[in-house]
N, C-alpha and C positions, 0 to 999 in steps of 0.2 A: 858397452858391457851387454850382452845379449840377456833378455828377460827381466832386466832392470824394470820393474813396475814404476814408472817415471812418479816423482814426487810423494812417494808413499812408501810403507815398510815393504821391503823385500819379503816374498813368501817363498822363495825358493831355496834348497839346501845348498850351503858352500861346501865344496868337498864332499867326502862321504861321511856316513856314520861312524865308519871305523878311522877317519882321519879328516877331521872337518876344518880341513884348511884348503883354501884356493888362492891361487894368483889369478888376476885377471889382466888382460893388457889391451890396449888401445892406443892408435886406431888400428883398427885392422876392417876388411872388407865385412865382416859378420857381425862387427862389435860396434858400437855406437862411441863416437869421441866426444859425444856431450852427455852427461848422465844428469838430469834435473834433480832437482831437491828429493831426497830419500833418506831413510832411516832403518836400521836393523839392530837387533840386540848383540849382534858380533863386532869386535873390535875391527877396526880396518887401518892399514897402514898405506900411506901413498907416496911413491917417490917420483921424482921427474927425470927421466931417462935424456930427454933431448927438448930443446925448445922451451917456451913459456906455456904454463898450464895454470889456469884460472881455479882456485879450489876455495869453497867457501864451506866452513864448518861454523855450525849456527850463525850467529851474525856477523862473524869476520871473516874478511873476504883478503886472500892472498894471490900474489903474481909468484908462482912458483918455478925457480929457475933449476937448470939441469944440477941435480945433487940434492936438491932440497927434499927434507922428509916432513909429512904430515901423519898426524895420528888422530883418528877419529873414535871417540869413546862410544859405548854401548848406548844407543838410543838418540844418538846426536844427529840433526838434521845437516846434510852436508851435500855438496852439489861439485860436478867437474866439469870444466869445459876445456877440453884438449886442444880440439882444431885438428885437421887434416895433416899438419905440418909437424905437430909434436907428438911427444911419446911418453906414457907413463905407465907405471904397474900399481896396480892395488892389491894389497894382500889382506884377505878376510879371515877371520877366526873367531871362535869363543875363548873368552878369557878361562873358562873352566878347563879348556883344553891343556892348560898348562898346570895345573893343579896336581900335586904330589899326593900320592896315596899316603905316605906317612907326614902328618903336620910336622914342619919345623919352623926357623924363624923367619926362611925366606917365604915362606907361604903365609904365615899369620901376620906378617909385619908388612908384605909386600903384595903378594897374589892375590889375598882373600880381600884386602882393601881395595884393591883396583876392581876386581870383579863385583863388590859390593857399592862401590861407587864413592867410598871413602877417599880412597886416590884418585887420581886421573892423569892419564899421560899427556905430554904437553901437545898443543895442537901443531905447533911448527917448529923445526930445527932448520936452520940455515946451513948451506953446503959451504959458507964461509967461515965456519966454526970448526973446530978438531972433533968435536962431538958428532957434528952433522957428517963430516966426512968418513968418520969410523961408520957410524949407521948404514951411510950409503954405500959403503965396501961390503958390509954384511949382507944387505938386502941384494946386492947385485950376486953375491956367493950364493945367496937362497935361490935365485932366480934360475941359475946353472944347476943346481943341485935337483931342482924339481924338474929341469927339463931332461936330465940325464936319469934320473930316478935309480941311482945304484941302490943295491939291497942295505936296507937300513936307513935310506934319505929321511924318513919321518922322523926317526930320532934326530937328524941332523937339523930338520927345521924346527922341532920344539927347542933344541939346544940353542939354536940361533936366536929365537924369539925371547928365550930366556935370558940370552946375553944382552939383546936390545934393551929389554928392560932394566937388568944389572947396570948397563953403562948410563941409563937416564938416572937411575937412582942415586948412582956414584957422582953423578954431575948435579945432583940436587935439582931435577927437573920434573920430578914426580910432585903433581900438584895436589895441595890437601883442599878437600872440596866441602864446603859447608853449604847446605841447601837454604837459599835465601827465601825470603817470604814472597810467595807470588811467583818463584820461578817455575815450579812444576805447572803451575795453572797455565803459565805462558809458554812453555814447552808443549803441553798437551793440547792447547788451543791453536798453535801453529800445525801440530801433526793433523788434526782435524781439517784446517784451513787447506793445506797443500794435498791432502787425501781427495778432498771435495772437488779442488780445482782439476787434479789429475783426472778424475772420472768423469768431469764435466767440461774439459777444455773446448772438446771439439763441437760443443754446442753455442748457441748465443747467450752470452753471459753479461747481464748488467749488474754495476756495482750495488744498486739498491737490493735487488734480489739476493747476491753473494752476502752482503753483509746482513742481511736479514737472517739468513741461514744460522747465524751463529749469535744472533741477539745483540748485535753491534750496531751503532750508527754508520751511515757511511763515511762520516768525517772522521771518526775512530779507527774505523776499519782501514782506511786508507794510510793513516800514519803508523797506525801499528804494522801494517804489511810493510809499508816503505822501511820503517825504522828496523825491523827484525829480516827482511829477505833482500833489502838493499834494491828494489825495483818496484815499479807500479804494479797494479794487478792486471793493466793491459799488457806491459811488457813482459811479466811472468807468463802468461797465457799464451802470447804469442811464441814465446820460448819454448813452452811444450808442445805448441802445435808445430813447431819447426823440427823439434827432437823427433816427434812422431813422422813427420814428412822425411826426414832423414833416413828412418828406418824404411819407409816405403820405395823410396828411392835405392836402397841398397837392395832389398828383398823382393823387389817385384819389377813388372814392366808397364805399370800403370801410365798413362800418360801424365803429364805434369798438370793439367786443368783437373783431371779426376783427383789427383793426391791433393791439391789444393782444398778442392771443393770438401774431400773427405776428412781433413784436419780442421776444417772450420773456417777457411779463408774463402769469402764469397768473391774475392777480386783477385783473380790471379797475378794482376800487376802488382798488388800490395804484398802478395804472398813472395813472389820474386824478389821485392824489396826487403822485406824483413829477412828473408833466408840470406840473401847477400850480406845483411849486417851481421848475422851470426857467422858464416862460414867463409865470406869473402868471396865467392863464386855464386853464379846462379845455381838453380837446381839441375839444371841440364850438365853444366860441367862438373858438378859434384857428382853425378850418375857417373860420368865418363871417367873421372879419377877413381873412383871406386872399381869399376870395371878394369880400370888399367892395373890397379894392386891385385886383382886376383889372379 
């Protein structure tokens, strides 16, 4: 997804002011098929069209299969690992986009609580369920409508999103959300940590220095980080660096060594090894495959 500010809040506008809805596709030559931890105030729906896509929402990790549907609520940290042989679509929109001018029961009991956080969309609906299959069919129709853009397609998109929410409500999948003590502190701390690491990932980072930034002991920082993000600090920083390297491989002609150094790897052999772990190929092969897709 082009312009995703890795592991931090996105600052771009999704869609337009008049129609704040956007479908993002990956992988494409100009897009990233790895989207590191980030968050935004909009709601996001992710569906897998081909292969296996790893989706992490908050501290839950899923191996999404074709037809699976994921919902990311406002403000939730999430990450997507598509890989070059897999395909997904992400639908991003603000919930107030669906509000009615005239308040009715649908708005007061469903749409308003969703926007305010009293209700939450389910994180995952399997393709093996009748509900998942219905949601997947509707999302594929939405993709076609947005591609063709007939007159009035914006209303078709809004009605489809309302239909999805209605189906979830009818199936009892909307979750009552009570704020647990300490939950908001944890969310805010995680956002601060991932934003800091995004801004400094190309620098030499020491655990003692990073943990001190947040007033935490190195031991507590490590356990908190691993428990909530599912990986160590080193693994996460390497992932951010690899994601940035993949952008440079797609968008520039810089030599591999220069890319390695620019994203924070001092040893090009170590860079190639870590890149292969994420993409299953060398940086050179990745650049060649991107060129072939263009």
